[in-house]
DRENVEX-748699 format. One line per 2 residues: their letters; for each residue x, y, z of N, C-alpha, C. Coordinates in steps of 0.02 Angstrom, whole numbers, plus 32768, in hexadecimal, padded with zeros to 4 digits. Layout:
N
a> X:Y:Z:X:Y:Z:X:Y:Z ~ ... $
***
This chain:
330
mt> EB9B:4979:F29C:EB94:4980:F252:EBD5:4999:F234 ~ EBE9:497A:F1FE:EC27:498D:F1DC:EC1E:49D3:F1BD $
ka> EC50:49FE:F1CB:EC4F:4A42:F1B0:EC83:4A49:F17A ~ EC6F:4A67:F141:EC9D:4A6E:F109:EC97:4AB2:F0E9 $
lv> ECD0:4ACD:F0D5:ECD1:4B0B:F0AD:ECE2:4AF9:F065 ~ ECBD:4B15:F037:ECCE:4B0F:EFEF:ECDD:4B54:EFD6 $
tg> ED1B:4B60:EFC2:ED2C:4BA0:EFA5:ED1C:4B9E:EF5A ~ ED11:4BD8:EF3D:ECFE:4BD9:EEF7:ECBB:4BB5:EEEF $
at> EC8F:4BBD:EF20:EC4F:4B96:EF23:EC1F:4BAD:EEEC ~ EC29:4BE8:EED0:EBFB:4C00:EE9B:EC15:4BEC:EE55 $
gf> EC4E:4BC9:EE52:EC68:4BB2:EE12:EC4A:4B6E:EE01 ~ EC5F:4B54:EDC8:EC43:4B14:EDAE:EC51:4ADA:EDDF $
lg> EC8F:4ACD:EDEE:ECA0:4A96:EE1C:EC85:4AA4:EE60 ~ EC8A:4AE3:EE77:EC75:4AF5:EEBA:EC2A:4AE8:EEC5 $
qh> EC00:4AFB:EE95:EBB9:4AF1:EE9B:EBA7:4AA6:EEA0 ~ EBC8:4A7F:EE76:EBBB:4A37:EE7A:EBD2:4A19:EEBD $
tv> EC0B:4A32:EED6:EC24:4A18:EF15:EBF5:4A29:EF4F ~ EBDD:4A68:EF50:EBAD:4A7B:EF84:EB71:4A4F:EF82 $
sr> EB55:4A44:EF47:EB18:4A1A:EF3F:EB24:49D4:EF5B ~ EB5E:49B6:EF4A:EB6A:4973:EF61:EB71:4970:EFAE $
lv> EB95:49A0:EFCA:EB9F:499E:F013:EB5E:49AA:F039 ~ EB34:49D5:F020:EAF3:49E1:F03D:EACA:49A0:F03D $
kl> EACB:497D:F004:EAA6:493E:EFFF:EAC1:490A:F031 ~ EB02:490E:F041:EB20:48E1:F072:EB0D:48F2:F0B9 $
gw> EAEE:492B:F0C3:EAD8:4940:F106:EB0D:4968:F12A ~ EB40:4980:F108:EB73:49AA:F127:EB59:49F1:F131 $
ev> EB79:4A14:F161:EB6E:4A5B:F16A:EB9F:4A7F:F13A ~ EB85:4A9E:F106:EBB0:4AB7:F0D1:EBAF:4B02:F0CD $
yg> EBEB:4B1D:F0C7:EBF5:4B65:F0C0:EC16:4B70:F07C ~ EBF7:4B98:F053:EC12:4BA6:F012:EC2A:4BED:F00B $
qg> EC6A:4BF5:EFFB:EC89:4C37:EFF5:EC8B:4C4A:EFAC ~ EC7A:4C89:EF9C:EC7D:4C9F:EF57:EC73:4CEB:EF52 $
rn> EC73:4D04:EF14:EC6E:4D4A:EF0A:EC30:4D5D:EEDF ~ EC04:4D2D:EED3:EBC8:4D3A:EEAB:EB8A:4D33:EED7 $
pe> EB6F:4D6C:EEEF:EB37:4D68:EF1D:EAF9:4D45:EF00 ~ EAEC:4D4E:EEC0:EAB2:4D2E:EEA1:EAB8:4CE3:EEA4 $
lg> EAF2:4CC9:EE90:EAFC:4C80:EE95:EB02:4C6A:EEDE ~ EB18:4C96:EF09:EB1B:4C86:EF51:EAD4:4C7A:EF6B $
rr> EAA4:4C9F:EF55:EA5F:4C96:EF6B:EA44:4C52:EF55 ~ EA5A:4C3C:EF1A:EA47:4BFA:EF03:EA64:4BC3:EF2F $
le> EAA1:4BCE:EF46:EABF:4B9C:EF73:EA98:4B97:EFB4 ~ EA83:4BD2:EFCB:EA5C:4BD3:F00B:EA1A:4BAE:F003 $
kk> E9FA:4BB4:EFC8:E9BD:4B8F:EFBC:E9C8:4B44:EFBE ~ EA06:4B2F:EFAD:EA17:4AE8:EFAF:EA26:4ACF:EFF5 $
ga> EA2E:4AFE:F024:EA3C:4AEB:F06A:EA81:4AFC:F083 ~ EAA7:4B20:F05C:EAEA:4B35:F072:EAE8:4B7B:F090 $
vf> EB1E:4B8C:F0B2:EB27:4BD1:F0CB:EB57:4BF4:F09C ~ EB43:4C2C:F081:EB6E:4C50:F052:EB99:4C82:F078 $
lp> EBDA:4C80:F06B:EC0A:4CAF:F089:EC27:4CDC:F052 ~ EC0B:4D17:F048:EC28:4D44:F015:EC6D:4D5D:F02C $
gd> EC9A:4D65:EFFE:ECDA:4D7E:F011:ED10:4D6E:EFDE ~ ED48:4D8E:EFE6:ED81:4D88:EFB8:EDBB:4D68:EFDD $
lr> EDD1:4D2E:EFC6:EE06:4D0A:EFEA:EE4A:4D2A:EFE2 ~ EE4E:4D5C:EFB8:EE8E:4D82:EFB4:EE9A:4DAB:EFF3 $
da> EE66:4DAF:F01D:EE6B:4DCD:F05F:EE79:4D97:F091 ~ EEB0:4D9A:F0B4:EEC4:4D63:F0E1:EE92:4D5B:F11A $
dt> EE77:4D91:F136:EE48:4D8D:F16C:EE07:4D69:F157 ~ EDF1:4D78:F11A:EDB4:4D58:F0FE:EDBE:4D0D:F0FA $
ad> EDF9:4CF7:F0E1:EE08:4CB1:F0DB:EE0C:4C90:F120 ~ EE2B:4CB2:F14F:EE34:4C97:F192:EDF0:4C8D:F1B5 $
ra> EDC4:4CBD:F1AE:ED82:4CB7:F1CD:ED59:4C80:F1AC ~ ED5F:4C78:F16B:ED3A:4C44:F147:ED4E:4BFE:F15F $
cq> ED8C:4BF4:F172:EDA5:4BB2:F186:ED93:4B9F:F1CD ~ ED7D:4BD0:F1F4:ED70:4BC4:F23B:ED3B:4B8F:F247 $
gm> ED4C:4B5C:F26E:ED1D:4B29:F281:ED11:4AF3:F24D ~ ED36:4AF3:F217:ED2A:4AC3:F1E1:ED4F:4A81:F1EB $
df> ED2E:4A4A:F1DA:ED4F:4A09:F1D8:ED76:4A00:F198 ~ ED57:4A17:F160:ED78:4A11:F11F:ED72:4A52:F0F8 $
vf> EDA4:4A62:F0D2:EDA1:4A9A:F0A5:EDAF:4A81:F05D ~ ED81:4A8D:F02F:ED8A:4A7B:EFEA:ED99:4ABC:EFC4 $
hc> EDD8:4AC5:EFB1:EDED:4B04:EF91:EDE8:4B00:EF46 ~ EDAC:4B13:EF2C:ED9D:4B11:EEE4:EDA8:4B54:EEC3 $
aa> EDAF:4B8A:EEEA:EDB5:4BCD:EECE:EDF6:4BD5:EEA7 ~ EDF1:4BF5:EE6D:EE2C:4C01:EE44:EE18:4C2E:EE09 $
ls> EE4A:4C4F:EDEE:EE41:4C73:EDAF:EE5A:4C44:ED78 ~ EE2C:4C2B:ED51:EE3E:4BFA:ED1C:EE2D:4C17:ECD9 $
sp> EE60:4C24:ECB2:EE57:4C40:EC6F:EE96:4C38:EC47 ~ EE91:4C31:EC05:EECF:4C2C:EBDD:EEEF:4C70:EBD3 $
wg> EECF:4CA7:EBEA:EEE6:4CEA:EBDB:EED9:4D19:EC16 ~ EF03:4D47:EC23:EEF7:4D79:EC57:EF38:4D96:EC73 $
ky> EF32:4DC3:ECA3:EF6B:4DE4:ECBE:EF8A:4DB9:ECF5 ~ EFCC:4DB3:ECF4:EFEF:4D88:ED23:EFDE:4D9A:ED6B $
re> EFDC:4DDA:ED7A:EFD1:4DEF:EDBF:EF8D:4DD6:EDD8 ~ EF5B:4DD5:EDAE:EF19:4DBD:EDC2:EF1C:4D72:EDCF $
fy> EF3F:4D4D:EDA6:EF46:4D05:EDB2:EF6B:4CF9:EDF4 ~ EF9E:4D20:EE00:EFC7:4D17:EE3C:EF9E:4D23:EE7B $
tc> EF79:4D5B:EE7E:EF53:4D6B:EEBA:EF1B:4D36:EEC6 ~ EEFB:4D23:EE8F:EEC3:4CF3:EE98:EED9:4CAC:EEA6 $
nv> EF10:4C97:EE84:EF23:4C51:EE8A:EF59:4C42:EEBD ~ EF86:4C72:EEC8:EFBC:4C65:EEF8:EFAC:4C86:EF3B $
ea> EFA0:4CC6:EF3C:EF93:4CE9:EF7B:EF55:4CCD:EF9E ~ EF1F:4CC4:EF79:EEE1:4CAB:EF98:EEEA:4C65:EFB4 $
ts> EF0F:4C3A:EF8E:EF1C:4BF7:EFA6:EF47:4BF9:EFE5 ~ EF79:4C25:EFE7:EFA2:4C2D:F023:EF76:4C40:F05E $
hi> EF48:4C6F:F054:EF1E:4C84:F08A:EEF1:4C4C:F0A3 ~ EED7:4C23:F075:EEAC:4BEB:F089:EED6:4BB6:F0AE $
ae> EF11:4BA6:F094:EF3A:4B72:F0B3:EF50:4B87:F0F9 ~ EF64:4BC5:F100:EF79:4BDF:F141:EF3D:4BE2:F170 $
gc> EF02:4BF5:F154:EEC6:4BF7:F17D:EEB4:4BB3:F196 ~ EEB9:4B80:F16C:EEAC:4B3C:F180:EED9:4B26:F1BA $
kr> EF18:4B38:F1B4:EF49:4B27:F1E6:EF39:4B49:F229 ~ EF2D:4B89:F226:EF1F:4BB1:F263:EEDE:4B9A:F285 $
qg> EEAC:4B8B:F25C:EE6A:4B7A:F279:EE62:4B30:F289 ~ EE96:4B09:F27D:EE91:4AC2:F28E:EE63:4A99:F262 $
vg> EE5F:4AAC:F221:EE34:4A87:F1F2:EE50:4A3E:F1EB ~ EE22:4A10:F1E7:EE37:49C9:F1E1:EE5E:49BB:F1A3 $
rl> EE43:49CF:F16A:EE65:49C0:F12A:EE54:49F7:F0F6 ~ EE87:4A07:F0CE:EE7E:4A34:F096:EE83:4A0B:F055 $
ih> EE52:4A13:F02A:EE54:49F3:EFE8:EE59:4A2C:EFB6 ~ EE92:4A31:EF95:EE9F:4A67:EF67:EE98:4A50:EF1F $
is> EE70:4A73:EEF8:EE66:4A62:EEB3:EE9A:4A86:EE87 ~ EEC7:4A5F:EE6B:EEFA:4A7A:EE40:EEE9:4A6C:EDF8 $
tp> EF1B:4A61:EDCE:EF0D:4A57:ED87:EF46:4A31:ED65 ~ EF35:4A06:ED34:EF69:49E5:ED0D:EF86:4A14:ECD9 $
sv> EF71:4A53:ECD7:EF91:4A83:ECAB:EFDB:4A8C:ECBB ~ EFEE:4A76:ECF8:F036:4A7A:ED0A:F05F:4A4D:ECDD $
ys> F03F:4A1D:ECBB:F063:49F0:EC8D:F067:4A0C:EC45 ~ F03F:4A3F:EC36:F036:4A55:EBF1:F078:4A68:EBD1 $
sq> F081:4A4E:EB92:F0BD:4A5D:EB6B:F0AD:4A52:EB21 ~ F0E0:4A57:EAF8:F0D7:4A4B:EAB1:F0E8:4A02:EA9E $
lh> F0EE:49D9:EACF:F100:4993:EAC2:F0C4:4965:EACE ~ F0BB:4934:EAA1:F087:4902:EAAB:F09D:48D6:EAE7 $
rv> F072:48D1:EB18:F084:48A8:EB53:F044:4882:EB68 ~ F04C:4840:EB6F:F014:4817:EB85:F027:47F3:EBC5 $
gi> EFF6:47E7:EBF1:F003:47C6:EC2E:F030:47EC:EC5E ~ F027:482E:EC62:F052:4857:EC8D:F046:4846:ECD6 $
re> F07C:483B:ECFB:F077:482D:ED41:F08B:486D:ED67 ~ F074:486E:EDA6:F082:48A9:EDD0:F0CD:48B3:EDDC $
sd> F0F4:487D:EDD8:F13C:4880:EDE5:F165:4892:EDA6 ~ F142:4896:ED6D:F166:48A8:ED2F:F17F:48F0:ED32 $
pl> F1B5:4900:ED11:F1D0:4944:ED10:F19C:4974:ECF2 ~ F197:49B0:ED0E:F16C:49E4:ECF4:F192:4A0D:ECC0 $
pg> F16E:4A2D:EC92:F191:4A58:EC61:F1BC:4A8E:EC84 ~ F1F2:4AA0:EC65:F21E:4AD2:EC81:F1FD:4B15:EC87 $
kp> F1CE:4B25:EC5A:F1AA:4B64:EC5E:F15F:4B56:EC59 ~ F138:4B6D:EC8B:F0F0:4B61:EC89:F0D1:4B7D:EC4A $
an> F099:4B60:EC35:F079:4B72:EBF6:F05E:4BBB:EBF6 ~ F045:4BD0:EC2F:F02A:4C15:EC33:F026:4C29:EC7D $
ay> F009:4C64:EC89:F005:4C7D:ECCD:EFDA:4C51:ECF9 ~ EFA5:4C35:ECDC:EF7A:4C09:ED03:EFA2:4BCC:ED1D $
aa> EFC4:4BAA:ECEE:EFEB:4B6F:ED03:F021:4B81:ED34 ~ F042:4BB9:ED29:F079:4BCD:ED55:F060:4BDA:ED9C $
tk> F029:4BFE:EDA1:F011:4C0F:EDE4:EFEF:4BD6:EE07 ~ EFD1:4BA9:EDE3:EFB5:4B6D:EE02:EFEA:4B3F:EE1C $
lm> F025:4B3C:EDF9:F05C:4B16:EE12:F077:4B35:EE52 ~ F07C:4B77:EE54:F094:4B99:EE90:F062:4B8C:EECA $
ae> F021:4B8C:EEBB:EFEF:4B7D:EEEE:EFF9:4B37:EF0B ~ F009:4B07:EEE1:F018:4AC4:EEFA:F053:4AC5:EF28 $
qv> F087:4AEB:EF18:F0C3:4AF0:EF41:F0B2:4B0D:EF85 ~ F084:4B3F:EF86:F06D:4B5E:EFC4:F04C:4B29:EFF0 $
ve> F01E:4B02:EFD3:EFFA:4AD0:EFF9:F02A:4A9A:F012 ~ F059:4A86:EFE8:F08A:4A54:EFFB:F0B3:4A6A:F037 $
qv> F0C8:4AAA:F037:F0F0:4AC4:F06E:F0C7:4AC6:F0AF ~ F088:4ADB:F0AC:F05F:4ADD:F0E8:F051:4A95:F101 $
ak> F04A:4A66:F0D2:F041:4A21:F0E4:F07D:4A05:F10B ~ F0B8:4A1C:F0F8:F0F4:4A05:F119:F0F7:4A20:F162 $
sg> F0D1:4A56:F16F:F0D3:4A72:F1B2:F09B:4A57:F1DE ~ F076:4A26:F1C4:F045:4A04:F1EF:EFFD:4A00:F1D5 $
lt> EFEC:4A27:F1A1:EFA9:4A25:F186:EF9F:49E7:F15A ~ EF69:49C2:F163:EF59:498A:F137:EF38:49A7:F0F8 $
af> EF59:499F:F0C0:EF43:49BF:F082:EF4D:4992:F046 ~ EF1F:4997:F017:EF22:4970:EFD9:EF19:49A0:EF9D $
ml> EF3C:4991:EF67:EF36:49B9:EF2A:EF1F:498D:EEF2 ~ EEEA:49A1:EECF:EECF:497B:EE98:EED8:49A1:EE57 $
rp> EEEA:497C:EE22:EEF4:4999:EDE1:EEC0:497B:EDAF ~ EE82:4990:EDB4:EE50:4975:ED87:EE53:4993:ED41 $
ra> EE4F:4969:ED0F:EE56:497F:ECCA:EE14:498D:ECAA ~ EE0C:49CA:EC8F:EDD2:49DE:EC66:ED90:49C8:EC85 $
if> ED7D:49E9:ECBC:ED3E:49D8:ECDF:ED02:49EB:ECB5 ~ ECD2:49BE:ECB0:EC95:49CF:EC8B:EC58:49B1:ECAD $
gp> EC1E:49C8:EC98:EBDF:49B0:ECB3:EBAC:49E6:ECB1 ~ EB70:49D8:ECCC:EB3C:4A0D:ECCE:EB56:4A4C:ECF0 $
md> EB41:4A85:ECD5:EB55:4AC7:ECED:EB9C:4ADC:ECD7 ~ EBBC:4AB2:ECAC:EBFC:4AC5:EC90:EBF6:4B07:EC6B $
na> EC1E:4B38:EC7D:EC18:4B79:EC5B:EC5A:4B8C:EC37 ~ EC84:4B5B:EC2D:ECC6:4B6A:EC0E:ECD9:4B39:EBD7 $
lf> ECDC:4AF9:EBE8:ECF9:4AC7:EBB9:ECCE:4ABB:EB7B ~ EC95:4A9C:EB84:EC69:4A8D:EB4B:EC49:4ACC:EB2D $
pr> EC35:4AFE:EB56:EC1A:4B3B:EB38:EC4A:4B5D:EB07 ~ EC8B:4B57:EB12:ECBC:4B73:EAE2:ECB7:4B4E:EA9F $
ll> ECAF:4B0B:EAA2:ECA9:4AE4:EA65:EC68:4AF6:EA41 ~ EC33:4AFF:EA67:EBF1:4B11:EA49:EBF6:4B55:EA27 $
aa> EC18:4B84:EA47:EC1F:4BC6:EA2A:EC48:4BC5:E9EB ~ EC7D:4B9C:E9EB:ECA8:4B96:E9AE:EC7F:4B76:E976 $
nk> EC55:4B46:E987:EC2C:4B23:E955:EBFD:4B54:E932 ~ EBE7:4B87:E955:EBB9:4BB7:E939:EBDB:4BEA:E90B $
tk> EC1B:4BF2:E914:EC40:4C24:E8EC:EC67:4C03:E8B5 ~ ECA8:4BF9:E8C0:ECD2:4BDE:E88B:ECD8:4B92:E88D $
gv> ECBA:4B73:E8BF:ECBF:4B2B:E8C5:ECF1:4B15:E8F9 ~ ECE6:4ADA:E914:ED14:4ABE:E948:ED57:4AAE:E925 $
pl> ED8E:4ACA:E93F:EDCF:4ABD:E91E:EDE8:4A76:E92C ~ EDF9:4A54:E8F6:EE17:4A11:E8FC:EE5F:4A17:E8E5 $
mn> EE8C:4A1C:E914:EED3:4A22:E904:EEF0:49DC:E8FA ~ EF18:49D5:E8C6:EF32:4992:E8B5:EEF8:495F:E8AE $
dg> EEC2:4977:E890:EE88:494C:E883:EE66:4934:E8C2 ~ EE72:4957:E8F9:EE51:4945:E939:EE69:4906:E958 $
ta> EEA7:48F1:E94A:EEC1:48B0:E961:EEE0:48B4:E9A7 ~ EEE4:48F0:E9C4:EF02:48F5:EA07:EED7:48CE:EA3A $
ri> EEF9:48A7:EA64:EED6:4881:EA98:EED5:48AA:EAD8 ~ EE9B:48B1:EAF7:EE93:48DB:EB31:EE6C:48B5:EB66 $
dl> EE72:48CD:EBA2:EE4C:48B3:EBDB:EE18:48E7:EBF0 ~ EDE0:48D0:EC0C:EDAF:48FB:EC2A:ED9B:48DD:EC6C $
tc> ED77:4904:EC94:ED60:48EB:ECD5:ED1B:4904:ECE4 ~ ECED:48D6:ECED:ECA8:48E9:ED00:ECAA:4908:ED46 $
ve> EC85:493E:ED4F:EC87:4963:ED8E:EC76:4937:EDCA ~ EC4A:4905:EDC4:EC38:48DA:EDFB:EC74:48AF:EE10 $
nv> EC9D:489E:EDE0:ECD9:4875:EDF1:ED0B:489E:EE16 ~ ED10:48E0:EE05:ED3F:490C:EE2A:ED29:4911:EE72 $
id> ECE6:4918:EE7D:ECCE:491E:EEC2:ECD9:48DD:EEE9 ~ ECD1:48A4:EEC5:ECE1:4865:EEE6:ED2A:4864:EEFE $
am> ED57:487D:EED6:ED9E:487F:EEE8:EDA8:48AE:EF24 ~ ED85:48E6:EF24:ED8A:4916:EF5B:ED74:48F6:EF9D $
ll> ED3E:48D1:EF9A:ED22:48B1:EFD6:ED50:4879:EFED ~ ED71:4857:EFC0:EDA0:4821:EFD3:EDDC:483F:EFF9 $
cc> EDED:487D:EFE9:EE24:489E:F00D:EE12:48A9:F056 ~ EDD3:48AB:F065:EDBD:48B7:F0AA:EDC8:487B:F0D6 $
ea> EDD1:4842:F0B8:EDDE:4806:F0E1:EE1B:47DD:F0CD ~ EE43:47FA:F0A0:EE80:47D9:F089:EEB3:47D4:F0C3 $
pl> EEDF:47A4:F0C1:EF12:479E:F0F7:EF3F:47DD:F0F8 ~ EF58:47ED:F132:EF81:4828:F139:EFC0:4823:F10E $
sa> EFD6:47E7:F100:F012:47DF:F0D7:F006:47F9:F08F ~ EFC8:4804:F07C:EFBA:481E:F039:EFB9:486A:F037 $
sg> EFBE:4889:F071:EFBC:48D3:F075:EFFB:48F3:F058 ~ EFF3:4933:F042:F02A:4959:F029:F040:494C:EFE4 $
ra> F015:4929:EFBE:F025:4915:EF79:EFEF:492A:EF48 ~ F003:492D:EF09:EFD3:493D:EED4:EFC0:48FC:EEAF $
yn> EF7F:48FB:EE99:EF65:48BF:EE78:EF41:48D0:EE37 ~ EF52:48AC:EE04:EF2E:48B3:EDC4:EEE8:4895:EDCA $
it> EEB8:48BA:EDB0:EE72:48A1:EDAF:EE55:48A7:ED69 ~ EE3E:4870:ED4E:EE1B:4873:ED0C:EDE5:483C:ED0C $
ng> EDC2:4838:ECD4:ED92:4802:ECCD:EDB4:47C0:ECBA ~ EDF4:47C3:ECAB:EE19:4787:EC99:EE04:476C:EC55 $
ep> EDEA:4798:EC2A:EDD5:4783:EBE9:EDEF:47B4:EBB3 ~ EE2E:47B2:EBA4:EE49:47E0:EB70:EE23:47D9:EB2F $
vm> EE18:4812:EB0D:EDF1:4811:EAD1:EE10:4841:EA9E ~ EE0A:4831:EA5D:EE1F:485E:EA2A:EDF0:489B:EA29 $
fr> EE0C:48D5:EA20:EDE4:4913:EA22:EDAA:4910:E9EF ~ EDB9:48F8:E9B2:ED84:48F6:E97F:ED4C:48C7:E994 $
dl> ED5D:4890:E9B5:ED2A:4861:E9CC:ED00:4880:EA03 ~ ED22:48A7:EA2F:ECFC:48C8:EA65:ECC9:48F8:EA49 $
vt> ECDC:4923:EA1B:ECAD:4956:EA03:EC75:4936:E9DA ~ EC86:48FF:E9B6:EC53:48DB:E990:EC1F:48BF:E9BF $
rl> EC34:48A1:E9F6:EC04:4883:EA26:EBDB:48BA:EA48 ~ EBFE:48F0:EA5A:EBDC:4927:EA7E:EBA5:4946:EA53 $
fs> EBB5:4959:EA15:EB84:4979:E9ED:EB4C:494A:E9D6 ~ EB5A:490B:E9D2:EB27:48D9:E9C2:EAF3:48D8:E9FA $
ll> EB0E:48D6:EA39:EADF:48D6:EA74:EAB7:4917:EA79 ~ EAD8:494D:EA66:EAB4:498D:EA67:EA84:4996:EA2D $
di> EA88:496A:E9FB:EA60:496D:E9BF:EA6B:49B0:E99A ~ EAAB:49C4:E997:EAC0:4A02:E976:EAF0:49EE:E93C $
pl> EAE5:4A06:E901:EB14:49F9:E8CA:EB5B:4A12:E8DC ~ EB8B:49E7:E8D1:EBD2:49F9:E8E2:EBF4:4A18:E8A5 $
ht> EC10:4A53:E8B1:EC36:4A76:E87E:EC7E:4A79:E894 ~ ECAB:4A60:E86C:ECF2:4A60:E87F:ED1C:4A82:E84A $
rr> ED58:4A94:E85D:ED89:4AB1:E82E:EDCC:4A92:E840 ~ EDEC:4A78:E80E:EE2C:4A56:E818:EE65:4A88:E813 $
lp> EE91:4A85:E844:EECA:4AB2:E849:EF0C:4A8C:E856 ~ EF41:4A9A:E831:EF81:4A7D:E842:EF97:4A99:E887 $
ya> EFAD:4A6E:E8B3:EFBD:4A86:E8F7:EFF3:4ABD:E8F7 ~ F028:4AB2:E8CF:F05F:4AE2:E8D0:F047:4B27:E8BA $
aa> F01C:4B29:E887:F002:4B6A:E86F:EFD5:4B89:E8A4 ~ EFAC:4B61:E8C4:EF7E:4B7C:E8F8:EFA5:4B97:E932 $
ya> EFDA:4B73:E945:F002:4B89:E97F:F025:4BCC:E96F ~ F040:4BD1:E932:F062:4C0F:E91E:F030:4C48:E91B $
aa> EFF4:4C3C:E902:EFC3:4C6F:E8FE:EFAC:4C87:E944 ~ EFA8:4C55:E972:EF93:4C66:E9B6:EFC9:4C94:E9D6 $
gm> F008:4C85:E9C7:F03D:4CB0:E9E3:F038:4CF7:E9C8 ~ F027:4CFF:E989:F01F:4D40:E96C:EFE3:4D65:E98B $
me> EFAD:4D41:E997:EF72:4D5F:E9B6:EF83:4D77:E9FD ~ EFA8:4D4E:EA20:EFBB:4D62:EA66:EFE3:4DA1:EA64 $
gi> F012:4DA8:EA35:F03B:4DE4:EA30:F010:4E22:EA23 ~ EFE0:4E1C:E9F6:EFB3:4E53:E9E7:EF8A:4E66:EA24 $
hr> EF70:4E35:EA47:EF44:4E44:EA81:EF6C:4E5D:EABC ~ EFAB:4E4E:EAC0:EFD4:4E6D:EAF5:EFE0:4EB7:EAE5 $
ll> EFE9:4EC7:EAA6:EFF2:4F0C:EA92:EFB1:4F34:EA98 ~ EF7A:4F11:EA8D:EF37:4F30:EA8E:EF0B:4F0C:EAC0 $
pf> EF18:4F14:EB01:EEF5:4EEC:EB35:EEA9:4EF7:EB36 ~ EE90:4F2E:EB1A:EE48:4F38:EB19:EE24:4F05:EAED $
lg> EE4A:4EE1:EAC4:EE2B:4EAF:EA9A:EE15:4E70:EAC2 ~ EE30:4E6A:EB00:EE1D:4E31:EB2B:EE42:4DF2:EB16 $
ep> EE21:4DB9:EB22:EE40:4D77:EB15:EE45:4D69:EACB ~ EE80:4D51:EAB3:EE85:4D3F:EA6C:EE56:4D06:EA5A $
ll> EE43:4D03:EA19:EE18:4CCD:EA02:EE38:4C88:EA10 ~ EE7B:4C86:EA0B:EEA0:4C49:EA17:EEE3:4C5A:EA39 $
tr> EEF3:4C37:EA6E:EF35:4C3F:EA8F:EF5E:4C01:EA83 ~ EFA0:4C07:EA8D:EFCB:4BCE:EA84:EFB9:4B96:EAB5 $
ys> EFA5:4BA8:EAF0:EF8F:4B78:EB23:EF52:4B50:EB09 ~ EF20:4B74:EAED:EEE5:4B54:EAD4:EEF5:4B29:EA98 $
aa> EF21:4B42:EA6D:EF35:4B1B:EA31:EF54:4AD9:EA46 ~ EF7F:4ADB:EA7A:EFA0:4A9E:EA91:EF6B:4A6E:EAB0 $
al> EF3A:4A8A:EAD3:EF07:4A60:EAF2:EEDE:4A3A:EABD ~ EED6:4A59:EA82:EEAF:4A39:EA4E:EED9:4A0E:EA1E $
gi> EF19:4A1E:EA19:EF41:49FB:E9E7:EF77:49CD:EA00 ~ EF85:49CE:EA42:EFB9:49A4:EA5F:EF9A:496E:EA8B $
sq> EFAE:4931:EA81:EF96:48FA:EAAD:EFB2:4902:EAF3 ~ EF87:48FE:EB25:EF9C:48FF:EB6A:EF69:48D7:EB93 $
tl> EF7F:489E:EBAC:EF54:4876:EBD6:EF79:4868:EC18 ~ EF53:485B:EC4D:EF6E:4855:EC90:EF68:480D:ECAA $
di> EF98:47F9:ECD0:EF96:47B9:ECF4:EF77:47C6:ED38 ~ EF42:47A2:ED49:EF1F:47AD:ED89:EF2B:4775:EDBA $
se> EF62:4751:EDB1:EF73:4718:EDDE:EF7B:472E:EE26 ~ EF9C:4767:EE30:EFA9:477F:EE74:EF67:478D:EE98 $
ak> EF38:47AD:EE77:EEF8:47BD:EE96:EED3:477C:EEA6 ~ EED8:474A:EE7B:EEB8:470A:EE88:EED7:46E7:EEC5 $
eq> EF1A:46E8:EEC7:EF3C:46C4:EEFD:EF3A:46E8:EF3E ~ EF44:4729:EF3F:EF49:474F:EF7C:EF06:4768:EF97 $
lg> EED7:4779:EF6A:EE98:4796:EF80:EE5E:4765:EF77 ~ EE69:472F:EF50:EE31:4700:EF44:EE03:471C:EF0D $
yh> EE1D:4747:EEE2:EDF4:4767:EEAE:EDE7:4738:EE73 ~ EDA9:4735:EE60:ED96:470F:EE22:ED5F:4735:EE02 $
pr> ED67:474D:EDC4:ED33:4774:EDA4:ECEF:474F:EDA3 ~ ECBE:4770:EDBF:EC7B:4751:EDC5:EC4E:4761:ED89 $
vt> EC53:479E:ED72:EC29:47B5:ED39:EC53:47AF:ECF9 ~ EC3B:478B:ECC7:EC61:4782:EC8A:EC5E:47C2:EC5E $
ld> EC89:47C5:EC2E:EC8B:47FD:EC01:EC47:4806:EBDE ~ EC2C:47D0:EBC3:EBEC:47D4:EBA0:EBB4:47EA:EBCF $
eg> EBB3:47D0:EC0C:EB80:47E6:EC3D:EB86:4830:EC4C ~ EBC4:4846:EC53:EBCF:488D:EC61:EBBB:48BA:EC26 $
lr> EBC9:48A4:EBE9:EBB5:48CB:EBAE:EB6A:48CD:EBA9 ~ EB49:4896:EBB7:EAFF:4896:EBB4:EAE1:48C5:EBE8 $
af> EAFF:48C5:EC23:EAE7:48F2:EC5A:EAEE:493A:EC45 ~ EB27:494B:EC26:EB31:4990:EC0F:EAFE:49A1:EBD9 $
ae> EAF4:4973:EBA9:EAC7:4980:EB71:EA7F:498A:EB8B ~ EA69:4962:EBBB:EA26:496A:EBD7:EA1E:49AD:EBF8 $
ww> EA52:49C1:EC1E:EA4F:4A03:EC40:EA4F:4A3C:EC0C ~ EA79:4A35:EBD9:EA7F:4A69:EBA7:EA3C:4A75:EB82 $
re> EA1B:4A3E:EB70:E9DB:4A45:EB4D:E9A7:4A67:EB7B ~ E9A9:4A59:EBBB:E97A:4A78:EBEA:E983:4AC3:EBEF $
qq> E9C0:4ADB:EBE1:E9CE:4B21:EBE5:E9B9:4B49:EBA8 ~ E9AD:4B25:EB71:E99F:4B48:EB32:E956:4B5E:EB2D $
***
């Protein structure tokens, strides 16, 4: 029986990955730090491994005997302390990669992010070989790029490893992307910067897992590289929120903001919150402003050619699945 470790198994992508692998009949081990969600994984048929991957021995033990390791664990946020991002995203990834190498794991599939491309420039059809911004957008983007470099170096020393950059993952159990829009809708309204004309990519969670599984059987020549993953259906932000709230049967409230003004205001908020850290995350960061107001779409040709990836679940199908799940929770 195929044995697999899923790190970050109590997170959004991790939970979906565990469920899919269990359905495939694999022997699945889910690593995470949330015991309550860990018990839910065990009810699904997985083995829960509590622990913190920032500890090298914990990571090494978790990798023992595995055929595949899906590294979904990460600290993902537009705001936070650099040191926390570094330990969670760089050090933990290093521990997992080295653990895979020492324990003879067949393949490591590392979940990265297209946030490494984030900038103040409108860019469409971004390829993996395109130049990256000179300065990462924030601590998250910076440390995820460093994590990729860690995996790439270990891959050069013999580990078969793949890095995926899925854009804006959504689906049932989403606790970050669409819930933020729903929360904004309840307060001041969903912000439409530049009238919501920015073109963005999204990725249904089931398509991400399809790409992860394709990495398990891709040719060795495809190892050691990063791949863009999306639904392949770029959409204007205003069209996305209109479709989403229509499916949810919730009145959509929007507020129009000039991008330049919103970006400047976000910078001021960041300055205040750095001086007064007890305030927590700012209402708007420059990273979030760019995500809403700057067009950024990805070219997925490499994933199609090297991994055989083709988005199976359409954007509309994914939105409907989220809407059905959301209504069940209310």
